C-alpha positions in Angstrom: 98.8 59.6 80.0 101.5 61.6 82.4 101.1 60.9 86.1 100.8 65.0 86.7 97.5 64.9 84.3 95.6 62.9 87.0 96.3 65.3 89.6 93.9 68.1 89.9 94.7 71.8 90.1 94.3 73.8 93.0 91.4 76.2 92.7 92.1 79.6 91.3 91.0 82.7 92.9 88.7 85.0 90.9 90.8 87.8 88.8 91.5 91.0 90.3 92.4 94.1 88.2 95.6 95.9 88.5 93.8 98.9 89.3 92.0 97.3 92.2 95.3 96.0 93.4 96.9 99.3 93.3 94.1 101.1 95.0 93.9 98.7 97.7 97.7 99.0 98.4 97.2 103.0 98.3 94.3 102.3 100.9 96.3 100.2 103.1 99.1 102.5 103.1 96.9 105.6 104.1 95.3 103.7 106.8 98.6 102.3 108.2 100.4 105.3 108.2 100.4 107.6 111.5 99.7 111.3 111.0 102.2 113.8 110.7 103.6 115.6 113.6 102.7 119.2 113.4 105.3 121.5 112.1 106.4 124.4 114.5 104.9 127.6 113.9 107.6 129.9 113.1 105.6 132.8 113.4 105.0 132.6 116.9 108.8 131.9 117.6 109.6 135.3 116.0 109.2 138.4 118.2 106.2 140.6 116.9 107.2 144.1 115.4 105.7 147.1 116.8 104.2 149.7 114.5 106.4 152.8 113.8 105.4 156.0 115.8 
């Protein structure tokens, strides 16, 4: 009998579906990404138009 057959295998973790792994990765990315800076409001930068008389 080969020597490796006498060695015990390391314990295996329960199986996890690829869908769960992808969902966990997406959740981790969403939580770790800082919020986006607000975009400048271009409407306030432009002068207001007056109504014609």
